[in-house]
N, C-alpha and C positions, 0 to 999 in steps of 0.2 A: 806776284811774276819771282821764275820758279830761278830756288840761289841754288839746287845740284844736281849732276846731271842725272835722270834714266838712268842711263849703261858707260857702264867701263867698253871696249871693244875689245875683243877674244881676239887683236892679231894672229895669233899660230890661230886659228877656224879662219877666223877673213885668207886666210895662203896655200891656205887646204884646198875651202872655197873656185877659189877663184884662179887658182894654180898656178901664183905668182912671184913676187921678191917680192919685196915694198920700197925699192926701186923702181917694176913692172908694176905695182902700183902709182903708184906715181907718177908718171909714166900714161899713165890711162886716166889717171883722174884729172890727169898738166897741174900738176904739183909742182911750183917753181922745186920745193927743197923736199921730196918724198920722205925723208927724218921729219917731219914734220908730224911726218899716222900714227908714229911712236906713243903721241899725245894721247890721239885717243884714246888709250890704253889706260889712260892718266884719270884721275878725281882733279874735278874741279879744284879742289884745295890745291893742289897738283898743277896743279897752270895746264892742266888736262881741255882739249877740245875736242869739238865736232867735225865733221863730212857735214861740205857743202849740199844744198840738195845738188846741185848737177854731183858731184861724185855719192851719192848714193845711188841713184841710177844706173850712173856708166856701171856702180859695182854689183850694186843687181840683174843691170843687162850682164855681168861677166860669169854669172855663180852664184853670190854672196846672197845667203838666207836672210832671211828679216830675223831668226834669229841672234844671226849678229852684228850685224849694227842697229832692233833693234831692242831684241830682247826681248822680242815674243814672237808666235810660230804664228805664217799666215795660209792663204792659202796661195798669195802671191810667189811666195815660194815655188806653186808648181806649175808658173809661169815662163814659159821660154819663148824666148823671141821667135817670129818664123820669117820676120821677112827685117833688111840692116838694122845696126842698135841705130839710124841714126832716124829710120822709121818708124823706129819699135815707143824711143822716145819723145817722135814728138804723135803718138798717139792717145787719144785725151784718158778712154778705157783705163790704160795705166798707171797717166800721172792721178789720174779722181785716186787706184786703186790706194798709191804709198804714202795721199796724202790720207784715206781715209784710217790706214796702220798709222802714221804718225801723230793725229787725234786717239786710234782707237789708245794708241800706247799711253798716254797725259790719258786723259781716264781711266785706267784701270790702274794708275801710276797715285792719282788722285788729283791730280795734277790736268781736272777741263773742266 
């Protein structure tokens, strides 16, 4: 089991990419307490957390890059939805792309 987080999320970069405040990001991902987002920038030893799968999808759709969220660059950064987000979230190719990025990130960091 992985005992350390692979990547701390740069909240300043995330806010620039999605063009939102922390509170707006919290509303986007339906987080009850948006201040918990600050824990994404902390290491595991400092009570850091990670966004849920659904939060990651919403952040990617809002313009966040895989570099900011996962610490790796990917062609998925070039994907821009052509349909409403709810339709895009259901797109099997998009879901497989996110899964592939997560798996590649784990492998590149020696956890796969």
